[in-house]
N, C-alpha and C positions, 0 to 999 in steps of 0.2 A: 628466382622470384616465384612466389606462390600464385596459384590461379586466382582470378578475380571472380566477382559475382556475375552470373548470367541471369538468374531469376531468383525472386524472393517471394515467399508466401507466409504472411503472418498468421499465428494461431491465437486462440482465445486465452492461452496460458503464457503469453509473453515469450513465445519462442518464434524463431524464424526458420522456416524450411528453406534451405538454400540449394541452388544448383550452380556449380562452379563452371568456369569456362573450359575446364578439362573434362567435363561430363560427370564428375563426382557429385554426390549429394551429401548434405549434412544438415544437422539441426543445431542451431545456436540459441542458448537460453539467455535471454536478456533480463530475466527477473532480478538478478543481482545488481543491475545498473539503476533500478528504479528509485533508489534513495540518494543518488548522487547528482548534484549540480543540475546541468541542463537536461539530464535524462529523466528527472522527476516528472516532466511533462508526459512521458511515455506511460505513466500510470493510467492515464485516460485511454482505455482500450480502443476507443474509436480513433483517437489520434495515433496510437501505436500501429493500427492497421493501415495507416496512410503511408507506410514505408514504401519506398521505390528503389530501384537500382539506378545509381547515378555514378558515372565515371568508375565503374568496376567495383563499387561497394554499395552499402545500403545507406539511405538517408531519409530524413523526415522533413516536412515543410519548414520548420524553424531552424534548419541547418544542423541538427544533430546527425552525427554519423559514427560509424565504427570502422576502425582500420580493417581493410580487407585481409591482411595477413592474420590478424586476430580472429576474424571470422573463420578463416580456413583452418588455422592451427587448433582452435578451441572448439570447433563444432564436432558433434558426435556423428561420425560417418556411418 
């Protein structure tokens, strides 16, 4: 099993700076998601910045989330 998310910091360019439970850090680019379904709401940068760590992954108030394995495997370390 891949590490889960310990900390998340959103940026102004739709990226998430992540700290994983194993101590590694990475950056995940969310910009490609902004035109798809429930993720379109993330285009509002104020809403995007409301991201939190929830149950080992990242989530937003209206229940958008991203698989923690995807975050780990696809983030730039």
